[in-house]
N, CA, C and O atoms as a GROMACS GRO file, in nm:
protein
  272
    1MET      N    1  -0.982  -0.682  -0.885
    1MET     CA    2  -0.967  -0.795  -0.839
    1MET      C    3  -1.079  -0.886  -0.901
    1MET      O    4  -1.056  -1.003  -0.930
    2LYS      N    5  -1.181  -0.835  -0.916
    2LYS     CA    6  -1.310  -0.922  -0.975
    2LYS      C    7  -1.264  -0.979  -1.123
    2LYS      O    8  -1.275  -1.098  -1.152
    3LYS      N    9  -1.218  -0.894  -1.200
    3LYS     CA   10  -1.177  -0.897  -1.327
    3LYS      C   11  -1.088  -1.016  -1.348
    3LYS      O   12  -1.101  -1.100  -1.437
    4HIS      N   13  -1.005  -1.013  -1.265
    4HIS     CA   14  -0.889  -1.099  -1.273
    4HIS      C   15  -0.892  -1.225  -1.176
    4HIS      O   16  -0.807  -1.314  -1.170
    5HIS      N   17  -1.010  -1.211  -1.099
    5HIS     CA   18  -1.022  -1.335  -1.006
    5HIS      C   19  -0.943  -1.341  -0.912
    5HIS      O   20  -0.893  -1.451  -0.888
    6LEU      N   21  -0.916  -1.253  -0.849
    6LEU     CA   22  -0.787  -1.228  -0.733
    6LEU      C   23  -0.895  -1.208  -0.610
    6LEU      O   24  -1.010  -1.166  -0.595
    7LYS      N   25  -0.777  -1.269  -0.523
    7LYS     CA   26  -0.837  -1.241  -0.368
    7LYS      C   27  -0.774  -1.122  -0.316
    7LYS      O   28  -0.684  -1.074  -0.386
    8PRO      N   29  -0.800  -1.070  -0.217
    8PRO     CA   30  -0.733  -0.961  -0.155
    8PRO      C   31  -0.599  -1.020  -0.120
    8PRO      O   32  -0.502  -0.952  -0.153
    9GLU      N   33  -0.578  -1.119  -0.068
    9GLU     CA   34  -0.456  -1.158  -0.010
    9GLU      C   35  -0.341  -1.192  -0.148
    9GLU      O   36  -0.224  -1.227  -0.140
   10GLU      N   37  -0.399  -1.175  -0.236
   10GLU     CA   38  -0.313  -1.190  -0.367
   10GLU      C   39  -0.290  -1.067  -0.426
   10GLU      O   40  -0.235  -1.062  -0.536
   11VAL      N   41  -0.331  -0.947  -0.355
   11VAL     CA   42  -0.308  -0.835  -0.423
   11VAL      C   43  -0.219  -0.730  -0.302
   11VAL      O   44  -0.229  -0.726  -0.180
   12ILE      N   45  -0.135  -0.654  -0.398
   12ILE     CA   46  -0.076  -0.542  -0.300
   12ILE      C   47  -0.079  -0.399  -0.383
   12ILE      O   48  -0.021  -0.376  -0.489
   13TYR      N   49  -0.143  -0.330  -0.323
   13TYR     CA   50  -0.142  -0.189  -0.344
   13TYR      C   51  -0.031  -0.103  -0.331
   13TYR      O   52   0.017  -0.090  -0.218
   14ILE      N   53   0.028  -0.032  -0.443
   14ILE     CA   54   0.136   0.057  -0.408
   14ILE      C   55   0.113   0.182  -0.481
   14ILE      O   56   0.087   0.197  -0.600
   15GLY      N   57   0.128   0.287  -0.370
   15GLY     CA   58   0.102   0.431  -0.396
   15GLY      C   59   0.110   0.516  -0.328
   15GLY      O   60   0.187   0.505  -0.233
   16ASP      N   61   0.036   0.635  -0.344
   16ASP     CA   62   0.041   0.759  -0.245
   16ASP      C   63  -0.068   0.843  -0.244
   16ASP      O   64  -0.059   0.956  -0.196
   17SER      N   65  -0.190   0.791  -0.302
   17SER     CA   66  -0.310   0.843  -0.297
   17SER      C   67  -0.407   0.788  -0.169
   17SER      O   68  -0.460   0.676  -0.172
   18SER      N   69  -0.421   0.873  -0.067
   18SER     CA   70  -0.493   0.848   0.032
   18SER      C   71  -0.628   0.775   0.020
   18SER      O   72  -0.654   0.680   0.094
   19GLY      N   73  -0.721   0.825  -0.082
   19GLY     CA   74  -0.844   0.764  -0.126
   19GLY      C   75  -0.818   0.631  -0.158
   19GLY      O   76  -0.883   0.538  -0.110
   20ASP      N   77  -0.715   0.615  -0.244
   20ASP     CA   78  -0.686   0.455  -0.290
   20ASP      C   79  -0.659   0.370  -0.155
   20ASP      O   80  -0.723   0.272  -0.118
   21ILE      N   81  -0.566   0.420  -0.100
   21ILE     CA   82  -0.519   0.348   0.034
   21ILE      C   83  -0.622   0.312   0.119
   21ILE      O   84  -0.630   0.199   0.168
   22ILE      N   85  -0.728   0.431   0.145
   22ILE     CA   86  -0.859   0.389   0.230
   22ILE      C   87  -0.932   0.255   0.177
   22ILE      O   88  -0.964   0.159   0.247
   23ILE      N   89  -0.952   0.268   0.048
   23ILE     CA   90  -1.038   0.161  -0.034
   23ILE      C   91  -0.966   0.040  -0.022
   23ILE      O   92  -1.020  -0.059   0.027
   24SER      N   93  -0.845   0.038  -0.065
   24SER     CA   94  -0.770  -0.106  -0.036
   24SER      C   95  -0.765  -0.171   0.088
   24SER      O   96  -0.757  -0.294   0.091
   25LYS      N   97  -0.769  -0.099   0.199
   25LYS     CA   98  -0.745  -0.135   0.322
   25LYS      C   99  -0.901  -0.199   0.349
   25LYS      O  100  -0.912  -0.308   0.406
   26LYS      N  101  -1.001  -0.137   0.312
   26LYS     CA  102  -1.149  -0.166   0.331
   26LYS      C  103  -1.167  -0.307   0.254
   26LYS      O  104  -1.249  -0.390   0.292
   27LEU      N  105  -1.085  -0.327   0.145
   27LEU     CA  106  -1.105  -0.457   0.080
   27LEU      C  107  -1.017  -0.566   0.110
   27LEU      O  108  -1.021  -0.672   0.046
   28GLY      N  109  -0.920  -0.543   0.223
   28GLY     CA  110  -0.848  -0.627   0.269
   28GLY      C  111  -0.715  -0.633   0.196
   28GLY      O  112  -0.642  -0.725   0.233
   29VAL      N  113  -0.669  -0.556   0.103
   29VAL     CA  114  -0.560  -0.550   0.020
   29VAL      C  115  -0.434  -0.478   0.118
   29VAL      O  116  -0.440  -0.368   0.173
   30LYS      N  117  -0.332  -0.566   0.121
   30LYS     CA  118  -0.191  -0.503   0.164
   30LYS      C  119  -0.171  -0.368   0.090
   30LYS      O  120  -0.205  -0.352  -0.027
   31VAL      N  121  -0.115  -0.276   0.164
   31VAL     CA  122  -0.103  -0.160   0.130
   31VAL      C  123   0.046  -0.101   0.143
   31VAL      O  124   0.091  -0.090   0.257
   32VAL      N  125   0.135  -0.057   0.020
   32VAL     CA  126   0.253  -0.013   0.037
   32VAL      C  127   0.258   0.145  -0.001
   32VAL      O  128   0.251   0.185  -0.117
   33LEU      N  129   0.270   0.220   0.099
   33LEU     CA  130   0.260   0.348   0.102
   33LEU      C  131   0.395   0.434   0.070
   33LEU      O  132   0.483   0.446   0.156
   34ILE      N  133   0.403   0.484  -0.044
   34ILE     CA  134   0.511   0.573  -0.097
   34ILE      C  135   0.496   0.714  -0.041
   34ILE      O  136   0.417   0.791  -0.096
   35LYS      N  137   0.566   0.752   0.064
   35LYS     CA  138   0.559   0.874   0.114
   35LYS      C  139   0.636   0.991   0.068
   35LYS      O  140   0.634   1.095   0.134
   36GLU      N  141   0.702   0.982  -0.038
   36GLU     CA  142   0.802   1.091  -0.081
   36GLU      C  143   0.709   1.202  -0.106
   36GLU      O  144   0.760   1.306  -0.065
   37LYS      N  145   0.614   1.217  -0.148
   37LYS     CA  146   0.527   1.352  -0.157
   37LYS      C  147   0.441   1.361  -0.066
   37LYS      O  148   0.375   1.465  -0.069
   38PHE      N  149   0.412   1.269   0.039
   38PHE     CA  150   0.283   1.287   0.139
   38PHE      C  151   0.350   1.360   0.252
   38PHE      O  152   0.448   1.325   0.317
   39LYS      N  153   0.266   1.488   0.263
   39LYS     CA  154   0.293   1.585   0.368
   39LYS      C  155   0.218   1.588   0.490
   39LYS      O  156   0.240   1.669   0.580
   40TYR      N  157   0.136   1.507   0.491
   40TYR     CA  158   0.031   1.511   0.648
   40TYR      C  159   0.072   1.389   0.727
   40TYR      O  160   0.025   1.276   0.709
   41ASN      N  161   0.164   1.421   0.816
   41ASN     CA  162   0.188   1.331   0.919
   41ASN      C  163   0.086   1.243   0.973
   41ASN      O  164   0.086   1.120   0.971
   42GLN      N  165  -0.009   1.328   1.027
   42GLN     CA  166  -0.124   1.259   1.097
   42GLN      C  167  -0.209   1.176   1.021
   42GLN      O  168  -0.255   1.073   1.070
   43LEU      N  169  -0.236   1.214   0.898
   43LEU     CA  170  -0.300   1.122   0.817
   43LEU      C  171  -0.214   1.006   0.775
   43LEU      O  172  -0.264   0.894   0.756
   44LEU      N  173  -0.096   1.029   0.762
   44LEU     CA  174  -0.008   0.889   0.727
   44LEU      C  175  -0.026   0.804   0.827
   44LEU      O  176  -0.055   0.687   0.802
   45LYS      N  177  -0.011   0.852   0.964
   45LYS     CA  178  -0.030   0.730   1.062
   45LYS      C  179  -0.176   0.677   1.054
   45LYS      O  180  -0.202   0.558   1.071
   46LYS      N  181  -0.272   0.772   1.028
   46LYS     CA  182  -0.427   0.722   1.026
   46LYS      C  183  -0.442   0.607   0.927
   46LYS      O  184  -0.508   0.504   0.946
   47LEU      N  185  -0.373   0.640   0.823
   47LEU     CA  186  -0.402   0.540   0.692
   47LEU      C  187  -0.366   0.405   0.731
   47LEU      O  188  -0.433   0.310   0.689
   48GLU      N  189  -0.268   0.387   0.806
   48GLU     CA  190  -0.216   0.271   0.868
   48GLU      C  191  -0.177   0.191   0.723
   48GLU      O  192  -0.244   0.090   0.700
   49ALA      N  193  -0.108   0.216   0.657
   49ALA     CA  194  -0.035   0.117   0.552
   49ALA      C  195   0.025   0.013   0.632
   49ALA      O  196   0.061   0.023   0.749
   50ASP      N  197   0.032  -0.087   0.558
   50ASP     CA  198   0.114  -0.226   0.589
   50ASP      C  199   0.266  -0.208   0.602
   50ASP      O  200   0.337  -0.267   0.685
   51PHE      N  201   0.311  -0.111   0.503
   51PHE     CA  202   0.448  -0.079   0.457
   51PHE      C  203   0.464   0.043   0.408
   51PHE      O  204   0.393   0.085   0.316
   52VAL      N  205   0.571   0.120   0.472
   52VAL     CA  206   0.594   0.265   0.411
   52VAL      C  207   0.712   0.295   0.383
   52VAL      O  208   0.793   0.284   0.475
   53PHE      N  209   0.760   0.344   0.247
   53PHE     CA  210   0.874   0.350   0.203
   53PHE      C  211   0.888   0.483   0.141
   53PHE      O  212   0.797   0.522   0.068
   54GLY      N  213   0.990   0.557   0.160
   54GLY     CA  214   1.018   0.698   0.119
   54GLY      C  215   1.002   0.736  -0.016
   54GLY      O  216   0.968   0.850  -0.046
   55SER      N  217   1.030   0.621  -0.124
   55SER     CA  218   1.027   0.643  -0.251
   55SER      C  219   1.018   0.489  -0.313
   55SER      O  220   1.044   0.382  -0.259
   56ILE      N  221   0.975   0.517  -0.443
   56ILE     CA  222   0.954   0.381  -0.510
   56ILE      C  223   1.095   0.320  -0.533
   56ILE      O  224   1.098   0.200  -0.564
   57CYS      N  225   1.187   0.371  -0.525
   57CYS     CA  226   1.330   0.319  -0.545
   57CYS      C  227   1.367   0.228  -0.411
   57CYS      O  228   1.448   0.137  -0.429
   58GLU      N  229   1.313   0.245  -0.276
   58GLU     CA  230   1.319   0.175  -0.181
   58GLU      C  231   1.251   0.035  -0.155
   58GLU      O  232   1.269  -0.046  -0.064
   59LEU      N  233   1.176   0.031  -0.252
   59LEU     CA  234   1.072  -0.089  -0.267
   59LEU      C  235   1.180  -0.222  -0.284
   59LEU      O  236   1.281  -0.210  -0.354
   60PRO      N  237   1.153  -0.335  -0.221
   60PRO     CA  238   1.246  -0.465  -0.235
   60PRO      C  239   1.247  -0.493  -0.368
   60PRO      O  240   1.148  -0.449  -0.426
   61HIS      N  241   1.334  -0.557  -0.443
   61HIS     CA  242   1.326  -0.604  -0.543
   61HIS      C  243   1.249  -0.750  -0.574
   61HIS      O  244   1.235  -0.806  -0.683
   62ASN      N  245   1.214  -0.783  -0.464
   62ASN     CA  246   1.131  -0.905  -0.462
   62ASN      C  247   1.018  -0.890  -0.348
   62ASN      O  248   1.030  -0.880  -0.226
   63VAL      N  249   0.894  -0.894  -0.441
   63VAL     CA  250   0.766  -0.875  -0.348
   63VAL      C  251   0.759  -0.997  -0.233
   63VAL      O  252   0.700  -0.981  -0.126
   64LYS      N  253   0.811  -1.091  -0.261
   64LYS     CA  254   0.819  -1.192  -0.151
   64LYS      C  255   0.870  -1.137  -0.028
   64LYS      O  256   0.836  -1.188   0.079
   65ASP      N  257   0.956  -1.028  -0.032
   65ASP     CA  258   1.039  -0.962   0.090
   65ASP      C  259   0.915  -0.892   0.161
   65ASP      O  260   0.920  -0.869   0.282
   66LEU      N  261   0.819  -0.863   0.096
   66LEU     CA  262   0.722  -0.782   0.179
   66LEU      C  263   0.611  -0.860   0.247
   66LEU      O  264   0.524  -0.801   0.310
   67GLU      N  265   0.613  -1.002   0.233
   67GLU     CA  266   0.514  -1.084   0.294
   67GLU      C  267   0.567  -1.083   0.437
   67GLU      O  268   0.685  -1.062   0.464
   68SER      N  269   0.478  -1.105   0.519
   68SER     CA  270   0.481  -1.118   0.664
   68SER      C  271   0.425  -1.240   0.730
   68SER      O  272   0.427  -1.251   0.853
   0.00000   0.00000   0.00000
């Protein structure tokens, strides 16, 4: 974010790494969790991702559809 002069509200993290999700949330970045290979349901709830999809194929074609 620093390198590209972006604000947290201008960034969306998409992934399945719990460590990256935790850091993204701490930075104020919206998080899309891809839970295809995510096996720990208790941790899944605890991560409090803004959006959860079963696979990358389920992501909307337009990022604007993720805006709340």
